[in-house]
C-alpha positions as CSV (number, residue, x, y, z in Angstrom):
1,X,166.0,98.2,101.8
2,X,167.7,95.3,100.1
3,X,165.1,92.9,101.5
4,X,162.4,95.1,100.1
5,X,164.1,95.1,96.7
6,X,164.3,91.4,96.9
7,X,160.5,91.1,97.5
8,X,159.9,93.5,94.6
9,X,162.0,91.3,92.4
10,X,160.0,88.2,93.3
11,X,156.7,90.1,92.6
12,X,158.1,91.3,89.2
13,X,159.2,87.8,88.3
14,X,155.8,86.4,89.0
15,X,154.2,89.1,87.0
16,X,156.7,88.5,84.1
17,X,155.7,84.8,84.0
18,X,152.0,85.6,83.9
19,X,152.5,88.2,81.2
20,X,154.7,86.0,79.1
21,X,152.3,83.1,79.3
22,X,149.3,85.1,78.3
23,X,151.2,86.8,75.5
24,X,152.3,83.7,73.8
25,X,149.4,81.3,74.6
26,X,146.5,83.5,73.7
27,X,144.9,82.7,70.3
28,X,144.1,85.7,68.1
29,X,141.2,86.2,65.8
30,X,142.0,86.4,62.1
31,X,139.5,88.2,59.9
32,X,139.8,87.2,56.3
33,X,138.5,90.5,54.9
34,X,139.7,93.9,55.8
35,X,137.7,96.6,57.6
36,X,135.7,99.3,55.8
37,X,137.2,102.6,54.9
38,X,137.5,105.2,57.6
39,X,134.4,107.4,57.7
40,X,134.7,111.2,57.2
41,X,133.7,113.2,60.3
42,X,134.3,116.4,62.2
43,X,136.2,116.4,65.5
44,X,134.1,117.4,68.5
45,X,135.3,120.3,70.7
46,X,138.0,119.4,73.2
47,X,136.3,119.3,76.6
48,X,139.2,120.6,78.6
49,X,142.9,121.0,79.2
50,X,144.8,117.7,79.4
51,X,142.5,115.7,77.1
52,X,144.1,114.1,74.1
53,X,142.4,113.0,70.9
54,X,142.1,109.3,70.3
55,X,140.9,108.6,66.7
56,X,138.0,106.3,65.9
57,X,138.7,102.8,64.4
58,X,136.9,99.7,63.2
59,X,136.9,96.8,65.7
60,X,135.5,93.3,65.2
61,X,133.1,91.1,67.0
62,X,130.1,88.9,66.5
63,X,130.7,88.4,62.8
64,X,131.0,92.0,61.8
65,X,133.1,95.1,62.1
66,X,131.8,97.8,64.3
67,X,132.9,101.5,64.6
68,X,134.5,102.7,67.9
69,X,134.0,106.5,67.8
70,X,136.9,108.8,68.2
71,X,136.9,110.6,71.5
72,X,138.9,112.9,73.9
73,X,140.6,111.0,76.7
74,X,142.7,112.3,79.6
75,X,146.3,111.0,79.4
76,X,147.1,108.5,82.1
77,X,150.5,110.1,82.8
78,X,152.1,113.5,82.0
79,X,154.2,113.2,78.9
80,X,152.3,110.2,77.4
81,X,150.9,110.2,73.9
82,X,148.4,107.8,72.3
83,X,149.5,105.4,69.5
84,X,146.2,104.3,67.8
85,X,145.4,100.7,67.0
86,X,145.4,99.3,63.5
87,X,144.6,96.2,61.4
88,X,147.5,94.6,59.6
89,X,147.7,91.7,57.1
90,X,149.3,88.7,58.8
91,X,149.6,86.2,55.9
92,X,146.3,84.4,56.6
93,X,144.1,87.3,57.6
94,X,144.0,90.7,59.2
95,X,145.2,90.9,62.8
96,X,144.3,93.7,65.2
97,X,147.1,95.5,66.9
98,X,146.0,97.3,70.0
99,X,146.7,101.0,70.8
100,X,148.7,102.1,73.8
101,X,150.0,105.1,75.7
102,X,153.7,105.9,75.8
103,X,156.2,108.6,75.8
104,X,156.8,108.2,72.0
105,X,154.4,107.5,69.1
106,X,154.9,104.0,67.7
107,X,153.8,102.4,64.5
108,X,150.1,102.5,63.7
109,X,150.1,101.0,60.2
110,X,150.6,104.2,58.2
111,X,146.9,104.8,58.6
112,X,145.7,108.3,58.0
113,X,143.3,108.8,61.0
114,X,143.4,112.6,60.6
115,X,143.5,115.2,63.3
116,X,147.2,114.9,63.9
117,X,147.5,111.2,63.0
118,X,148.5,111.2,59.3
119,X,150.2,107.9,59.1
120,X,153.5,108.6,61.0
121,X,154.0,110.2,64.3
122,X,151.6,112.8,65.8
123,X,151.3,116.5,64.7
124,X,148.3,117.4,66.9
125,X,150.2,118.7,69.9
126,X,153.1,118.2,72.3
127,X,153.9,118.1,76.0
128,X,155.9,121.0,77.5
129,X,156.7,120.1,81.1
130,X,153.4,119.2,82.7
131,X,151.1,120.9,80.1
132,X,149.9,119.6,76.8
133,X,149.9,122.2,74.0
134,X,147.4,121.8,71.2
135,X,148.1,122.5,67.6
136,X,145.0,124.4,66.4
137,X,145.7,123.3,62.8
138,X,144.8,119.7,63.9
139,X,142.5,120.1,66.8
140,X,139.1,121.7,67.6
141,X,140.0,123.7,70.7
142,X,138.2,126.6,72.3
143,X,141.0,129.1,73.0
144,X,138.8,131.0,75.5
145,X,139.0,128.0,77.9
146,X,142.3,126.5,76.8
147,X,145.3,128.9,76.4
148,X,148.1,126.4,75.8
149,X,147.8,126.3,72.0
150,X,150.0,127.0,69.0
151,X,149.6,127.1,65.2
152,X,151.9,125.0,63.0
153,X,150.9,124.4,59.3
154,X,150.5,120.7,58.5
155,X,151.0,119.3,55.0
156,X,149.0,116.1,54.7
157,X,149.4,114.5,51.3
158,X,147.1,111.6,52.3
159,X,144.0,113.6,53.0
160,X,141.9,111.6,50.5
161,X,143.2,108.3,51.7
162,X,140.7,106.6,54.0
163,X,142.1,103.0,53.9
164,X,141.9,101.5,57.4
165,X,144.4,98.6,57.3
166,X,148.0,97.9,56.5
167,X,149.1,95.3,54.0
168,X,147.1,92.8,52.1
169,X,144.9,93.6,49.1
170,X,144.5,97.4,48.8
171,X,146.1,98.1,52.2
172,X,148.7,100.7,53.2
173,X,152.2,99.6,52.1
174,X,154.4,100.9,54.9
175,X,156.8,99.3,57.3
176,X,157.8,100.6,60.8
177,X,160.9,102.7,61.1
178,X,163.6,101.9,63.6
179,X,162.4,104.7,65.8
180,X,158.8,103.3,65.7
181,X,160.1,99.8,66.5
182,X,162.0,101.2,69.5
183,X,158.9,103.0,70.6
184,X,156.9,99.9,70.3
185,X,159.3,98.0,72.6
186,X,159.4,100.8,75.2
187,X,157.4,101.2,78.4
188,X,153.6,101.3,77.7
189,X,150.3,101.8,79.4
190,X,147.3,100.0,77.8
191,X,144.1,101.7,77.0
192,X,142.6,103.2,80.2
193,X,139.4,102.0,81.8
194,X,137.3,104.8,80.1
195,X,138.6,103.7,76.7
196,X,137.8,100.0,77.3
197,X,134.3,100.9,78.4
198,X,133.9,103.2,75.4
199,X,134.7,100.3,73.1
200,X,132.3,97.9,74.9
201,X,129.5,100.5,74.6
202,X,130.2,100.7,70.9
203,X,130.2,97.0,70.5
204,X,126.8,96.8,72.1
205,X,125.3,99.4,69.7
206,X,123.8,97.7,66.6
207,X,123.8,101.0,64.7
208,X,127.6,101.1,64.8
209,X,128.0,97.8,62.9
210,X,129.2,98.0,59.4
211,X,126.4,96.0,58.0
212,X,123.9,98.5,59.5
213,X,125.6,101.8,58.7
214,X,127.3,100.8,55.4
215,X,130.6,102.4,56.5
216,X,128.9,105.7,57.6
217,X,128.3,105.3,61.4
218,X,125.7,107.6,63.0
219,X,128.1,108.2,65.9
220,X,131.5,108.8,64.5
221,X,133.0,110.8,67.4
222,X,132.2,111.8,71.0
223,X,133.3,114.6,73.3
224,X,134.1,112.2,76.1
225,X,134.4,108.4,76.4
226,X,131.0,106.7,76.5
227,X,129.0,109.9,75.8
228,X,127.1,108.6,72.9
229,X,124.0,110.8,73.4
230,X,125.5,114.2,74.3
231,X,128.2,115.8,72.3
232,X,128.3,113.1,69.6
233,X,129.1,113.7,66.0
234,X,127.7,111.6,63.0
235,X,129.8,110.7,60.0
236,X,129.5,113.2,57.2
237,X,130.1,110.4,54.6
238,X,131.6,107.0,54.2
239,X,135.3,106.9,53.4
240,X,134.7,104.7,50.4
241,X,132.3,102.2,48.9
242,X,131.1,99.6,51.3
243,X,131.6,96.0,50.2
244,X,129.9,93.4,52.5
245,X,131.9,90.2,52.7
246,X,131.0,86.6,53.3
247,X,131.3,86.5,57.1
248,X,130.5,82.9,57.6
249,X,134.1,81.8,57.4
250,X,135.6,85.0,58.5
251,X,136.4,84.1,62.1
252,X,138.9,81.4,62.8
253,X,141.7,81.0,65.4
254,X,145.2,81.4,64.1
255,X,148.5,80.4,65.7
256,X,149.6,84.0,66.1
257,X,149.6,86.1,69.3
258,X,147.3,89.1,69.7
259,X,149.4,92.2,69.7
260,X,149.9,93.3,73.3
261,X,152.1,96.4,73.4
262,X,152.4,96.3,77.2
263,X,154.6,93.2,76.9
264,X,158.1,94.2,75.9
265,X,159.0,90.9,74.4
266,X,159.1,90.8,70.6
267,X,156.3,88.8,69.1
268,X,156.6,86.6,65.9
269,X,155.0,88.5,63.0
270,X,152.8,86.4,60.7
271,X,155.0,87.2,57.6
272,X,155.0,84.8,54.7
273,X,158.6,85.4,53.6
274,X,161.8,86.3,55.4
275,X,162.1,89.4,53.3
276,X,158.9,90.7,55.0
277,X,160.2,90.4,58.5
278,X,161.2,93.6,60.2
279,X,164.6,93.7,61.9
280,X,164.6,92.8,65.5
281,X,164.8,95.9,67.8
282,X,168.2,96.8,68.9
283,X,169.1,96.0,72.6
284,X,168.3,98.6,75.2
285,X,170.3,99.1,78.3
286,X,169.0,97.8,81.6
287,X,169.5,99.4,85.0
288,X,168.9,97.0,87.9
289,X,171.4,98.6,90.2
290,X,174.1,96.0,89.4
291,X,176.3,97.4,86.7
292,X,178.2,94.1,86.2
293,X,175.0,92.1,85.8
294,X,173.5,94.7,83.4
295,X,176.6,94.8,81.3
296,X,176.7,91.1,80.9
297,X,173.0,91.0,80.0
298,X,173.5,93.7,77.4
299,X,176.4,91.7,75.8
300,X,174.1,88.6,75.7
301,X,171.4,90.7,74.1
302,X,173.7,92.1,71.5
303,X,174.9,88.6,70.6
304,X,171.4,87.3,70.3
305,X,170.4,90.4,68.3
306,X,173.2,89.8,65.8
307,X,172.5,86.0,65.5
308,X,168.8,86.5,64.9
309,X,169.3,89.1,62.2
310,X,171.8,86.7,60.5
311,X,169.1,84.0,60.6
312,X,166.8,86.4,58.8
313,X,169.4,87.0,56.1
314,X,170.2,83.4,55.6
315,X,166.6,82.4,55.4
316,X,165.9,85.2,52.9
317,X,168.8,84.1,50.7
318,X,167.6,80.5,50.8
319,X,164.0,81.4,50.0
320,X,165.1,83.6,47.1
321,X,167.3,80.9,45.7
322,X,164.4,78.4,45.9
323,X,162.1,80.8,44.2
324,X,164.6,81.5,41.3
325,X,165.1,77.7,40.9
326,X,161.4,77.1,40.8
327,X,160.9,79.9,38.2
328,X,163.5,78.5,36.0
329,X,161.9,75.0,36.2
330,X,158.4,76.5,35.3
331,X,156.8,74.7,38.2
332,X,153.1,74.0,38.0
333,X,150.6,76.0,40.1
334,X,150.2,73.2,42.6
335,X,153.9,73.1,43.3
336,X,154.0,76.9,43.5
337,X,151.4,76.7,46.3
338,X,153.3,74.0,48.1
339,X,156.5,76.0,47.9
340,X,154.7,79.1,49.2
341,X,153.3,77.2,52.2
342,X,156.7,75.8,52.9
343,X,158.3,79.3,52.9
344,X,155.6,80.6,55.2
345,X,156.2,77.7,57.6
346,X,159.9,78.2,57.5
347,X,159.5,81.9,58.3
348,X,157.1,81.3,61.2
349,X,159.3,78.6,62.7
350,X,162.3,80.9,62.7
351,X,160.3,83.7,64.4
352,X,158.9,81.3,67.0
353,X,162.4,80.1,67.8
354,X,163.6,83.8,68.1
355,X,160.7,84.5,70.4
356,X,161.6,81.6,72.7
357,X,165.3,82.7,72.7
358,X,164.4,86.2,73.7
359,X,162.0,85.1,76.4
360,X,164.5,82.7,77.9
361,X,167.2,85.4,78.0
362,X,164.8,87.8,79.7
363,X,163.9,85.2,82.3
364,X,167.5,84.2,82.9
365,X,168.5,87.8,83.5
366,X,165.6,88.2,86.0
367,X,166.5,85.1,87.9
368,X,170.1,86.2,88.2
369,X,169.0,89.6,89.4
370,X,166.8,87.9,92.0
371,X,169.7,85.8,93.2
372,X,171.9,88.8,93.6
373,X,169.3,90.7,95.6
374,X,168.7,87.6,97.8
375,X,172.4,87.2,98.6
376,X,172.6,90.9,99.4
377,X,169.6,90.7,101.7
378,X,171.1,87.7,103.5
379,X,174.4,89.5,104.0
380,X,172.6,92.5,105.4
381,X,170.6,90.3,107.8
382,X,173.8,88.6,109.0
383,X,175.5,91.9,109.6
384,X,172.5,93.2,111.6
385,X,172.6,90.0,113.7
386,X,176.3,90.5,114.6
387,X,175.7,94.1,115.7
388,X,175.0,94.6,119.5
389,X,171.7,96.0,120.5
390,X,172.5,99.4,122.0
391,X,169.2,99.5,123.9
392,X,170.1,96.6,126.1
393,X,171.7,97.5,129.5
394,X,175.3,96.7,129.9
395,X,176.4,93.9,132.3
396,X,176.7,95.3,135.8
397,X,175.0,98.5,135.1
398,X,171.5,99.9,135.1
399,X,169.3,100.9,132.2
400,X,169.1,104.3,130.5
401,X,168.5,107.3,132.6
402,X,165.1,108.9,132.2
């Protein structure tokens, strides 16, 4: 068993290297203008027990935003909920943060997607053991076919807010809570195959492009993933005035990672100032089966966590002092711009260093765990080699009686 555990550790280490490399080397796409407002539409009828609602959103490709219809999707695991994707301002443009499945709802930009997703958490239903119970106040459910329902009144103060992005000019001004940060760093499952195919189908439909539908897509939601012709629902109206933007310079690579929630290593946010940086997530205990190793790793995590948050505070104080001094000196606009660029560079450099420190600590812990498993496997092999084989006949005697 120890040898099997060792092999598993080697496989996990190889997978960790691949994930870490793809997470930090991949170049994201920055869109200089935000997506259109969320369209207003009716939720299609839930097709059956175990399906969860995944709200529609604007994606981007081929020089334009396109609408990915909301749809009902079967959860990949019992107890899992869907955290929707969102667009967030990253200092130089709007970056797309992918949705994911997990046991807790994470941060989705404070976007009011409706039908249980009103900017924070999820009020559309809950898991009770191995059954999902639907809140009929938020979901279109046929109680003749689905009996696990309940009614809880929902107070939605953002019902008229259809803004589809966080931060930037006109975006939702909301930061993640500590609980949402912890959820975002927990175990995740990426969008399932049906969801990915659903998005690709939407991308290939020219009618779903913002330039064609002016923010009012003809297919706003579907009863099942990819079912664009059957139980599809058109948008009732656009969520706000459509303002076409100059798309010629919209796409350009930026040195920021695409948000990949399946990777549990914190990514450097594209904040312009240290005051805009969220606190690093608190260390979470590990259980590798070696309590001494896990305890030492947790102590190292806590030390790094304290150090990195102190770095944030020091940089914030320094930047605020520089800003005050510049204000007192009545600096010219050109110098203001240079100072702003310098602060942004300082912030990104600090977060890149923190990212590398966290990744190195994770890899060091994994290597130590592998060495421990390897030593235990070798000791077990030596012990087995010293034990006599009871199936061999003893000297001077015959074999086993039949």
